[in-house]
C-alpha positions as CSV (number, residue, x, y, z in Angstrom):
1,X,15.0,21.0,-31.7
2,X,17.9,23.1,-32.9
3,X,20.8,22.2,-34.7
4,X,24.0,22.9,-32.8
5,X,25.9,24.8,-35.6
6,X,27.1,28.5,-35.5
7,X,24.5,31.1,-37.1
8,X,24.8,34.8,-38.5
9,X,21.5,35.7,-36.9
10,X,23.0,37.7,-33.6
11,X,20.6,35.7,-31.0
12,X,23.4,36.6,-27.8
13,X,24.0,39.7,-28.6
14,X,27.3,39.3,-29.9
15,X,27.5,41.8,-33.3
16,X,28.8,44.3,-31.3
17,X,32.0,41.8,-30.6
18,X,32.0,41.7,-34.5
19,X,31.9,45.5,-35.2
20,X,34.5,46.0,-32.8
21,X,37.0,43.6,-34.8
22,X,35.8,44.6,-37.9
23,X,36.8,48.0,-36.9
24,X,40.2,46.8,-36.2
25,X,40.9,45.0,-39.2
26,X,39.8,47.6,-41.6
27,X,41.7,50.2,-39.7
28,X,45.0,50.3,-42.5
29,X,47.3,51.6,-39.6
30,X,46.7,48.7,-37.6
31,X,47.9,46.1,-40.0
32,X,49.4,43.6,-39.9
33,X,47.5,42.3,-37.3
34,X,47.2,39.5,-35.1
35,X,43.8,39.4,-32.9
36,X,42.6,36.2,-30.7
37,X,39.2,35.9,-29.7
38,X,39.7,33.8,-26.8
39,X,36.5,31.9,-25.4
40,X,35.4,28.5,-23.3
41,X,34.3,26.0,-26.4
42,X,31.0,26.7,-27.3
43,X,31.1,30.0,-25.9
44,X,30.4,31.7,-29.7
45,X,33.5,32.3,-31.1
46,X,32.8,31.0,-34.5
47,X,29.7,32.9,-34.8
48,X,31.7,36.3,-34.3
49,X,34.1,34.8,-37.2
50,X,30.4,34.1,-39.3
51,X,29.3,37.8,-39.0
52,X,32.7,39.5,-39.2
53,X,33.0,37.3,-42.9
54,X,29.3,38.4,-43.7
55,X,29.8,42.0,-42.6
56,X,33.1,42.5,-44.5
57,X,31.3,41.2,-48.1
58,X,30.4,44.6,-50.0
59,X,27.5,42.9,-51.2
60,X,26.3,42.9,-47.4
61,X,26.1,46.7,-47.6
62,X,24.2,49.3,-50.3
63,X,26.0,50.1,-53.3
64,X,27.8,53.2,-53.3
65,X,27.8,53.6,-49.3
66,X,31.1,54.1,-47.5
67,X,31.2,50.6,-46.2
68,X,30.3,49.2,-49.7
69,X,33.3,50.9,-50.9
70,X,35.5,50.0,-48.1
71,X,34.8,45.9,-48.3
72,X,35.4,46.1,-52.3
73,X,39.4,45.7,-51.7
74,X,39.2,43.6,-49.0
75,X,40.1,40.0,-49.4
76,X,38.4,37.1,-46.5
77,X,39.2,33.5,-45.7
78,X,38.0,31.1,-43.5
79,X,40.2,28.2,-42.3
80,X,38.8,25.2,-40.2
81,X,42.4,24.4,-38.9
82,X,41.1,21.2,-37.3
83,X,40.6,20.0,-40.9
84,X,44.4,19.6,-40.8
85,X,44.6,17.3,-38.0
86,X,45.6,14.0,-40.0
87,X,48.5,15.9,-42.1
88,X,52.1,14.9,-41.9
89,X,52.8,19.0,-42.0
90,X,50.3,21.0,-40.7
91,X,52.5,24.3,-41.3
92,X,52.0,23.2,-45.3
93,X,47.9,22.4,-44.8
94,X,47.0,25.9,-43.9
95,X,49.3,27.8,-46.3
96,X,47.9,25.6,-49.2
97,X,44.9,26.2,-47.9
98,X,44.9,30.3,-47.4
99,X,46.6,30.3,-50.9
100,X,43.8,27.9,-52.3
101,X,41.1,30.3,-51.1
102,X,42.4,33.1,-52.5
103,X,42.6,31.7,-56.2
104,X,39.5,30.7,-56.0
105,X,38.1,34.1,-54.8
106,X,35.4,35.1,-56.5
107,X,36.4,38.7,-56.7
108,X,40.0,38.7,-56.8
109,X,41.3,34.8,-57.9
110,X,41.2,35.3,-61.9
111,X,43.6,38.8,-60.6
112,X,45.9,36.4,-58.4
113,X,45.9,33.0,-59.7
114,X,49.0,33.2,-61.4
115,X,51.2,34.3,-58.4
116,X,49.6,31.7,-56.1
117,X,50.6,29.0,-58.9
118,X,53.8,30.2,-58.4
119,X,54.0,30.6,-54.5
120,X,52.6,27.2,-54.5
121,X,55.1,25.5,-56.9
122,X,58.1,27.4,-55.0
123,X,57.1,25.5,-52.1
124,X,56.4,22.0,-53.6
125,X,58.6,19.9,-51.3
126,X,57.8,21.0,-47.7
127,X,56.4,17.6,-46.6
128,X,59.3,15.7,-47.5
129,X,61.6,18.3,-45.7
130,X,60.3,17.5,-42.5
131,X,63.2,16.8,-40.7
132,X,64.9,20.7,-41.6
133,X,61.6,21.9,-39.9
134,X,62.9,21.0,-36.6
135,X,65.6,23.0,-37.4
136,X,63.5,26.1,-38.2
137,X,61.6,25.8,-34.8
138,X,64.0,26.3,-32.3
139,X,65.9,29.1,-34.0
140,X,62.4,31.2,-34.6
141,X,61.8,30.8,-31.5
142,X,65.1,32.1,-30.4
143,X,64.6,34.9,-32.4
144,X,61.1,35.7,-30.4
145,X,62.6,35.9,-27.2
146,X,66.0,38.1,-28.0
147,X,65.8,39.6,-31.1
148,X,62.0,39.7,-31.5
149,X,60.3,39.2,-35.0
150,X,62.7,41.0,-37.1
151,X,65.2,38.3,-36.3
152,X,63.2,35.5,-37.8
153,X,64.3,35.3,-41.1
154,X,67.6,35.5,-40.5
155,X,67.2,32.7,-38.2
156,X,64.8,30.8,-40.6
157,X,67.4,31.8,-43.5
158,X,70.7,29.8,-41.3
159,X,67.9,26.5,-40.3
160,X,69.6,24.0,-42.9
161,X,68.7,26.1,-45.8
162,X,64.7,25.5,-45.3
163,X,62.7,27.6,-47.4
164,X,59.7,25.6,-48.9
165,X,56.5,26.2,-47.4
166,X,53.7,24.0,-49.6
167,X,53.0,20.0,-49.7
168,X,52.5,18.6,-53.2
169,X,49.2,17.8,-52.7
170,X,46.9,21.0,-50.9
171,X,44.5,20.9,-48.1
172,X,41.7,22.9,-49.9
173,X,42.0,20.4,-52.7
174,X,42.2,17.1,-50.7
175,X,38.9,18.3,-49.3
176,X,37.0,19.0,-51.9
177,X,35.0,16.1,-53.2
178,X,32.5,18.1,-55.9
179,X,34.8,17.1,-58.5
180,X,35.0,21.0,-59.6
181,X,37.0,21.2,-63.1
182,X,38.5,24.4,-62.3
183,X,39.9,23.3,-58.8
184,X,41.0,20.0,-60.7
185,X,42.7,22.7,-63.2
186,X,44.4,24.4,-60.4
187,X,45.8,21.4,-59.1
188,X,47.7,20.0,-62.3
189,X,49.1,23.7,-63.0
190,X,50.5,23.9,-59.2
191,X,51.7,20.2,-59.6
192,X,53.4,20.8,-63.2
193,X,57.3,21.4,-63.1
194,X,57.0,21.8,-59.2
195,X,60.3,19.9,-58.8
196,X,62.1,22.6,-61.1
197,X,60.8,25.6,-58.9
198,X,63.0,28.4,-57.6
199,X,63.5,27.9,-54.0
200,X,63.1,31.2,-51.4
201,X,63.7,31.7,-48.3
202,X,60.9,32.9,-46.1
203,X,61.3,36.3,-46.2
204,X,60.9,36.6,-50.6
205,X,58.2,34.4,-49.6
206,X,56.5,37.1,-47.4
207,X,58.3,39.5,-50.0
208,X,56.2,37.6,-53.0
209,X,53.4,37.1,-51.5
210,X,52.5,40.7,-50.3
211,X,52.9,41.7,-53.9
212,X,50.9,38.9,-55.2
213,X,48.1,40.7,-52.9
214,X,48.8,44.2,-54.0
215,X,48.9,43.1,-57.4
216,X,45.6,41.7,-56.9
217,X,44.0,44.6,-56.0
218,X,43.5,43.5,-52.2
219,X,44.4,46.4,-49.5
220,X,43.4,43.9,-46.5
221,X,43.4,40.0,-46.5
222,X,41.4,39.1,-43.5
223,X,41.9,35.6,-42.7
224,X,39.3,33.5,-39.7
225,X,41.1,30.6,-38.4
226,X,38.9,28.9,-36.1
227,X,38.5,25.7,-34.3
228,X,42.5,25.9,-33.2
229,X,41.5,24.6,-29.5
230,X,40.5,21.4,-31.1
231,X,43.9,20.3,-32.6
232,X,46.6,18.2,-30.8
233,X,49.2,20.7,-29.2
234,X,52.0,20.3,-32.0
235,X,49.7,20.8,-34.4
236,X,48.5,24.5,-32.5
237,X,51.8,25.7,-32.8
238,X,52.5,24.8,-36.1
239,X,49.5,26.4,-37.2
240,X,50.4,29.5,-35.1
241,X,53.9,29.9,-36.7
242,X,53.0,29.7,-39.8
243,X,50.6,32.5,-39.5
244,X,53.1,34.4,-38.0
245,X,56.6,33.3,-39.8
246,X,55.0,32.9,-43.3
247,X,52.1,34.8,-43.9
248,X,52.1,38.0,-41.6
249,X,52.7,41.0,-44.5
250,X,51.7,44.4,-44.1
251,X,48.2,44.3,-45.9
252,X,47.3,41.0,-43.3
253,X,44.4,40.7,-40.1
254,X,44.3,37.3,-39.0
255,X,41.4,36.9,-36.3
256,X,42.2,32.9,-34.3
257,X,39.4,31.7,-32.5
258,X,40.9,29.6,-29.4
259,X,40.4,28.5,-25.8
260,X,43.5,30.3,-24.9
261,X,44.0,27.7,-21.6
262,X,44.3,25.5,-24.7
263,X,46.9,27.4,-26.8
264,X,48.6,28.7,-23.8
265,X,49.5,24.8,-23.1
266,X,50.3,24.1,-26.7
267,X,52.8,26.2,-25.9
268,X,54.2,25.0,-22.6
269,X,53.9,21.1,-24.0
270,X,56.4,22.4,-26.6
271,X,58.6,24.6,-24.9
272,X,58.6,24.2,-21.4
273,X,59.5,20.5,-20.7
274,X,60.3,21.1,-17.0
275,X,57.3,23.0,-16.2
276,X,56.7,21.4,-13.1
277,X,60.0,21.0,-11.3
278,X,61.0,24.8,-12.6
279,X,59.9,27.9,-10.9
280,X,55.9,28.3,-12.0
281,X,56.0,32.1,-12.8
282,X,59.4,31.8,-14.8
283,X,57.2,29.1,-17.1
284,X,54.3,31.3,-16.8
285,X,56.1,34.4,-18.3
286,X,58.0,32.1,-20.8
287,X,54.1,31.0,-21.9
288,X,53.2,34.5,-21.8
289,X,56.0,36.4,-23.7
290,X,55.6,33.7,-26.8
291,X,51.7,34.4,-27.1
292,X,51.9,37.8,-26.8
293,X,54.6,37.8,-29.9
294,X,52.2,35.4,-32.0
295,X,49.0,37.0,-31.2
296,X,49.2,41.1,-30.8
297,X,45.6,41.5,-29.5
298,X,43.6,39.2,-27.1
299,X,40.1,39.6,-27.1
300,X,38.2,37.5,-24.5
301,X,34.8,36.8,-24.5
302,X,32.6,37.0,-21.3
303,X,30.0,34.6,-20.6
304,X,26.2,35.0,-20.7
305,X,24.3,36.6,-18.0
306,X,21.0,35.1,-16.5
307,X,19.5,38.3,-18.8
308,X,21.0,37.0,-21.6
309,X,20.3,33.7,-21.0
310,X,16.8,34.3,-20.9
311,X,17.0,36.5,-24.5
312,X,18.7,33.9,-25.6
313,X,16.4,31.4,-24.9
314,X,13.5,33.5,-26.0
315,X,14.5,33.8,-29.5
316,X,15.5,30.0,-29.5
317,X,11.8,29.4,-28.9
318,X,10.7,32.0,-31.1
319,X,11.8,30.5,-33.9
320,X,10.8,27.8,-33.4
321,X,7.5,28.4,-32.7
322,X,7.1,31.6,-35.0
323,X,7.0,31.5,-38.8
324,X,10.2,33.1,-40.3
325,X,8.7,36.5,-41.4
326,X,7.3,37.0,-37.5
327,X,10.6,35.5,-36.3
328,X,12.5,38.4,-38.3
329,X,10.2,41.2,-36.5
330,X,11.2,39.5,-33.0
331,X,14.8,39.4,-33.5
332,X,15.0,43.1,-35.2
333,X,12.9,44.0,-32.0
334,X,15.3,42.2,-29.5
335,X,18.3,44.3,-31.1
336,X,16.2,47.9,-30.7
337,X,15.9,46.5,-27.6
338,X,19.7,46.1,-26.7
339,X,20.7,49.1,-28.4
340,X,18.2,50.9,-25.7
341,X,19.1,48.6,-22.8
342,X,21.5,46.4,-22.9
343,X,21.3,45.0,-19.6
344,X,17.3,44.3,-19.9
345,X,16.2,40.6,-21.3
346,X,13.3,40.5,-23.9
347,X,11.0,38.0,-23.4
348,X,7.3,37.4,-23.2
349,X,6.2,41.5,-23.2
350,X,8.7,42.3,-26.1
351,X,7.5,39.4,-28.0
352,X,3.8,40.0,-27.9
353,X,4.7,43.8,-29.0
354,X,7.1,43.2,-32.1
355,X,4.0,40.9,-33.1
356,X,1.5,44.2,-32.5
357,X,-0.1,42.3,-29.7
358,X,-1.3,39.5,-31.1
359,X,-1.8,36.7,-28.7
360,X,0.6,34.4,-28.4
361,X,0.0,30.3,-29.1
362,X,0.0,28.4,-26.0
363,X,3.4,26.7,-26.4
364,X,5.3,29.7,-27.4
365,X,3.7,31.4,-24.1
366,X,4.3,28.5,-21.9
367,X,8.0,28.4,-23.8
368,X,8.7,32.2,-22.5
369,X,8.0,31.5,-19.1
370,X,10.1,28.8,-19.0
371,X,13.0,30.6,-20.2
372,X,12.0,33.4,-17.6
373,X,12.0,31.1,-14.6
374,X,15.1,28.7,-15.5
375,X,17.2,31.6,-17.0
376,X,19.0,32.0,-13.6
377,X,19.4,28.3,-13.1
378,X,20.8,27.8,-16.5
379,X,23.3,30.7,-16.9
380,X,24.3,29.3,-13.2
381,X,24.6,26.1,-13.8
382,X,25.8,26.4,-17.8
383,X,28.0,29.2,-17.2
384,X,26.6,30.9,-19.4
385,X,27.6,28.9,-22.5
386,X,25.2,29.4,-25.5
387,X,26.4,25.8,-27.4
388,X,25.3,24.1,-24.0
389,X,22.3,26.1,-23.2
390,X,20.7,25.3,-26.9
391,X,21.8,21.2,-26.0
392,X,20.3,21.4,-22.7
393,X,16.7,23.0,-24.1
394,X,17.4,20.1,-27.0
395,X,16.8,17.3,-23.5
396,X,14.5,19.7,-21.8
397,X,12.1,19.6,-24.6
398,X,12.6,15.8,-25.1
399,X,12.0,15.0,-21.2
400,X,8.8,17.3,-21.3
401,X,7.6,15.0,-24.1
402,X,8.3,12.2,-22.8
403,X,6.8,13.4,-19.5
404,X,3.4,14.5,-21.6
405,X,3.3,11.1,-23.0
406,X,3.3,9.4,-19.9
407,X,0.9,11.6,-18.5
408,X,2.8,12.7,-15.7
409,X,0.9,16.0,-14.8
410,X,2.9,16.1,-11.4
411,X,6.2,17.1,-13.6
412,X,7.4,20.8,-12.8
413,X,9.6,22.9,-15.1
414,X,11.7,23.9,-12.3
415,X,12.6,21.1,-10.6
416,X,13.2,19.4,-13.9
417,X,15.5,22.1,-15.1
418,X,17.4,21.4,-11.7
419,X,17.6,18.2,-11.7
420,X,18.8,17.9,-15.6
421,X,21.4,20.7,-14.9
422,X,22.9,18.3,-12.2
423,X,22.6,15.8,-14.3
424,X,24.4,17.6,-17.2
425,X,27.4,18.7,-15.2
426,X,27.8,16.0,-12.7
427,X,26.2,12.9,-13.7
428,X,27.7,10.9,-10.6
429,X,25.6,12.6,-8.2
430,X,22.9,13.0,-10.6
431,X,23.5,9.3,-10.2
432,X,23.8,9.4,-6.2
433,X,20.3,11.0,-5.8
434,X,19.3,8.4,-7.8
435,X,20.2,6.1,-5.5
436,X,19.3,8.2,-2.3
437,X,15.5,8.6,-3.7
438,X,14.9,5.4,-4.7
439,X,15.8,3.5,-1.0
440,X,13.6,6.3,0.2
441,X,10.2,6.2,-1.7
442,X,11.0,9.7,-3.8
443,X,12.0,11.9,-0.6
444,X,16.0,11.3,0.1
445,X,16.8,12.5,3.9
446,X,20.4,13.4,2.4
447,X,19.0,16.4,0.0
448,X,16.8,18.0,2.9
449,X,19.8,17.7,5.4
450,X,22.1,19.3,3.2
451,X,19.3,22.3,2.1
452,X,18.5,22.7,6.2
453,X,22.4,23.5,6.6
454,X,23.0,25.8,3.2
455,X,19.4,27.7,3.3
456,X,17.0,29.2,5.5
457,X,17.1,31.9,8.5
458,X,19.9,29.4,9.9
459,X,21.6,28.0,7.1
460,X,24.5,29.0,5.3
461,X,25.4,28.3,1.7
462,X,29.2,28.7,2.6
463,X,28.6,25.7,5.1
464,X,31.6,23.7,3.7
465,X,32.2,21.6,6.9
466,X,28.7,20.8,7.5
467,X,28.0,19.2,3.8
468,X,31.2,17.2,4.2
469,X,29.5,15.4,7.1
470,X,26.4,14.3,5.0
471,X,29.2,13.5,1.8
472,X,32.0,15.0,1.1
473,X,31.2,14.9,-2.6
474,X,28.5,17.8,-1.9
475,X,31.0,19.9,-0.3
476,X,32.7,22.2,-3.4
477,X,31.3,25.8,-3.9
478,X,29.6,24.8,-6.9
479,X,27.5,22.1,-5.6
480,X,26.3,23.7,-2.6
481,X,25.3,26.7,-4.7
482,X,23.5,23.7,-6.8
483,X,21.3,22.6,-3.5
484,X,20.8,26.1,-2.0
485,X,19.1,27.5,-5.4
486,X,15.4,27.4,-5.9
487,X,13.2,25.4,-5.8
488,X,14.4,23.5,-3.0
489,X,13.4,19.4,-3.0
490,X,13.2,18.6,0.0
491,X,9.3,18.2,-0.2
492,X,9.2,17.1,-3.9
493,X,8.6,13.8,-4.7
494,X,11.5,12.4,-7.1
495,X,10.4,9.4,-8.5
496,X,8.7,10.4,-11.8
497,X,11.4,12.5,-12.5
498,X,13.9,9.9,-12.2
499,X,11.7,7.7,-14.6
500,X,11.6,9.8,-16.9
501,X,15.8,10.5,-16.6
502,X,16.3,6.6,-17.1
503,X,13.5,5.6,-19.6
504,X,15.1,5.4,-23.1
505,X,16.2,9.1,-23.8
506,X,19.0,8.7,-21.1
507,X,22.1,7.4,-23.6
508,X,20.1,10.4,-25.5
509,X,21.2,13.1,-23.0
510,X,24.4,11.2,-21.4
511,X,25.6,12.0,-25.5
512,X,25.2,15.7,-25.1
513,X,26.6,16.4,-21.7
514,X,29.4,18.4,-22.6
515,X,33.2,17.7,-21.8
516,X,35.3,21.0,-22.5
517,X,37.9,20.5,-25.1
518,X,40.3,22.2,-22.1
519,X,39.1,18.6,-19.9
520,X,40.1,16.6,-23.2
521,X,43.5,18.2,-23.6
522,X,44.7,18.0,-19.9
523,X,43.0,14.0,-20.2
524,X,45.3,13.6,-23.2
525,X,48.4,15.0,-21.7
526,X,48.3,13.2,-18.7
527,X,48.4,9.9,-20.0
528,X,50.5,10.5,-23.0
529,X,53.4,8.8,-21.2
530,X,55.5,12.1,-22.5
531,X,57.1,13.5,-19.5
532,X,57.1,17.6,-21.7
533,X,52.9,16.5,-22.3
534,X,52.5,15.3,-18.5
535,X,54.1,18.2,-17.1
536,X,52.1,20.5,-19.2
537,X,48.7,19.2,-18.3
538,X,49.6,19.4,-14.6
539,X,50.5,22.6,-15.0
540,X,47.3,22.9,-17.0
541,X,45.3,21.6,-14.5
542,X,45.6,24.0,-12.1
543,X,43.8,26.3,-14.2
544,X,40.9,24.5,-14.2
545,X,37.2,25.3,-12.9
546,X,35.7,23.4,-10.2
547,X,32.9,22.0,-12.8
548,X,36.1,21.0,-15.0
549,X,37.8,19.2,-12.6
550,X,34.8,17.5,-11.2
551,X,34.7,16.4,-15.5
552,X,37.9,15.6,-15.3
553,X,38.2,13.0,-12.8
554,X,34.7,12.0,-14.1
555,X,36.6,11.0,-17.3
556,X,39.2,9.3,-15.4
557,X,36.7,7.6,-13.6
558,X,35.5,5.9,-17.3
559,X,39.0,5.5,-18.4
560,X,39.7,2.8,-14.8
561,X,36.5,1.6,-15.1
562,X,36.7,0.5,-19.2
563,X,40.4,-0.6,-18.6
564,X,40.9,-1.5,-15.1
565,X,44.3,-3.8,-15.7
566,X,45.9,-0.4,-17.5
567,X,47.5,1.9,-15.1
568,X,47.3,5.1,-17.5
569,X,43.8,6.0,-15.2
570,X,45.4,5.7,-12.1
571,X,48.8,7.5,-13.6
572,X,46.9,10.2,-13.9
573,X,45.6,10.7,-10.6
574,X,49.1,10.3,-9.6
575,X,49.9,13.0,-11.6
576,X,47.1,15.6,-10.4
577,X,48.0,14.2,-6.5
578,X,51.5,15.7,-7.4
579,X,50.1,18.8,-8.9
580,X,48.4,19.6,-5.9
581,X,45.0,19.5,-7.7
582,X,42.0,20.0,-5.0
583,X,40.1,16.5,-5.0
584,X,42.6,14.1,-6.3
585,X,43.7,12.9,-3.2
586,X,39.9,12.1,-2.4
587,X,39.3,10.4,-6.0
588,X,42.2,8.3,-5.6
589,X,40.8,6.9,-2.5
590,X,37.4,6.1,-3.4
591,X,38.9,4.3,-6.2
592,X,41.0,2.2,-4.5
593,X,38.3,1.2,-1.8
594,X,35.3,0.5,-3.6
595,X,36.2,-1.6,-6.3
596,X,37.5,-4.5,-6.7
597,X,41.6,-5.0,-6.6
598,X,42.1,-7.9,-8.6
599,X,42.9,-6.4,-11.6
600,X,44.5,-3.3,-10.4
601,X,48.5,-3.1,-11.6
602,X,51.0,-4.5,-9.6
603,X,53.0,-1.3,-9.8
604,X,50.2,0.9,-9.1
605,X,50.4,-0.1,-5.3
606,X,54.4,0.8,-5.4
607,X,53.4,4.5,-6.6
608,X,50.2,4.7,-4.1
609,X,53.1,3.9,-1.6
610,X,55.5,6.6,-2.9
611,X,53.2,9.1,-2.8
612,X,51.4,8.3,1.1
613,X,55.5,8.4,2.1
614,X,55.9,11.8,0.1
615,X,52.8,13.3,0.5
616,X,52.7,13.9,4.5
617,X,50.1,16.2,4.3
618,X,47.3,14.1,2.5
619,X,48.4,10.8,4.8
620,X,45.0,11.6,6.9
621,X,42.9,11.3,3.4
622,X,45.3,8.3,1.9
623,X,45.0,6.2,5.1
624,X,41.9,4.3,4.3
625,X,43.0,3.1,1.1
626,X,47.1,2.5,2.4
627,X,45.2,0.2,5.5
628,X,43.2,-1.8,2.7
629,X,45.9,-2.6,0.5
630,X,48.4,-3.6,3.4
631,X,45.5,-5.8,4.0
632,X,45.2,-7.1,0.5
633,X,46.4,-10.5,-0.8
634,X,46.3,-9.2,-4.5
635,X,48.8,-7.7,-7.3
636,X,48.6,-4.6,-5.7
637,X,48.4,-5.1,-2.7
638,X,51.8,-7.3,-2.6
639,X,53.6,-4.5,-4.2
640,X,52.2,-2.5,-1.5
641,X,53.4,-4.1,1.5
642,X,56.3,-4.7,-0.4
643,X,57.0,-1.2,-0.9
644,X,55.8,-0.2,3.0
């Protein structure tokens, strides 16, 4: 089993990204700069930041080397913005955290502590001026789009005189639990005489902040801003504005890790209140312009290829089965292999060579064979996401262990991997195969029919209409590709595979089935009830991948199942239909026709009839539900009949 943590051990070949970003932030001519490391949840953003933090530490380099000399005057601060989610003022919290981290820096802290205390005192009452903060955001945003960044200080200066930044109790101290006397003394100094502190405008704050860095011998301040995409939309904007408005001075570099779509969703939620009704291009332009003002260099991380997934899995297995020194040899050999040919995988042969031809233990040899055979399946099914790969492997090992304990010797690794990919990504369809095979002694004819249509000499993986004839839910591109991928299942007895899937490990596996943050963000917006958030979520839903749309509909299905009398789930589906999201109309029909209608709110019936009338292009899809409602004697049925 492997922990689900970031790492500075480069198992996925991302050191090259950390090196590139390091080259940018250490180039004085490029400062100040804000770099956005954009990627999917679990795509390796935090690991890159940790590598960057490590590589900017002078102790990482030989004394006297050029790298050591360069890093001696660089201060690095790591900030997890998600820790500020519960604060009444995220701007104050992130600025406080950065200042406190600097005050406690092992090399620069003693030199700049007085400057930190002075700045903290000067901005002591930010939390009590939340109303005034509302007057900062609008003119600041206007300044961005009209005159650019140079106009921001003037806009802020005119904003109700709000010039103080920091809360009375700073985030770094609030998060600290070790009772450090040094930190307690620092908090006392900050609070002492704070009400009498000098009020300053944002421009003055930035000047003093920059002067403090220079006086402390800091030529470059690198701030790593992580987990931004886990925050609520309003917190995302506050954190970005704090970076841009207050802290971006000549010698600073900010590196922000986030899912770009979530950041864009936050901007849209804040500034594009009529996103659905207005021209999409105009809305996209506003979001693009705003993001470009905040992030000068967007850097998108690639998804891992099948060969990279094989290498990653092989190194994970080596880490698990080898002692630390031997694993170190493998890691070094892998790095050398990447330098020679970054398109080649590092597997069984590479591990044996790294260990000087030593015979591998059977469990490691078997694991490396599994990595080679299953990497294409896993890369395709999990979209090359390293975190999901690690969690998937943890679940896979548990399943294999259960099969071993139960003496199920007929369990094939490739079949198990294929089924678990479906369970991981499309749980409801995995359950459907379970139902099919349980009625047919382990050999579902529906799978055989789908495989015949989509594979072989006469098959065609693009045969969407053929797949719909078996079951419309299996007609998406992703699921047709899953059906067609090896191994085919028509001649496999699936009973034992489903036995180990529904035994005691079922809850464990269900718990690791991952919902991407963008999907949860969209759902939160759809059910929020606030028009700006709902409209922004409808726009964001248009950019979801096929798998993410399926995940979103699955969450809505769970919401409706748990709270059948709550309209929120049905309202979310209605919004998706209004936004033209593929599969949403079919989902609504399935939900209404396959569930008891007794507990469904009456106004859902009225909303349904409105949809039926206004979305004439969907009438053939919606008609089965319409006919059912018009015959129903339930609340929803009567409401639909009255709206007919």
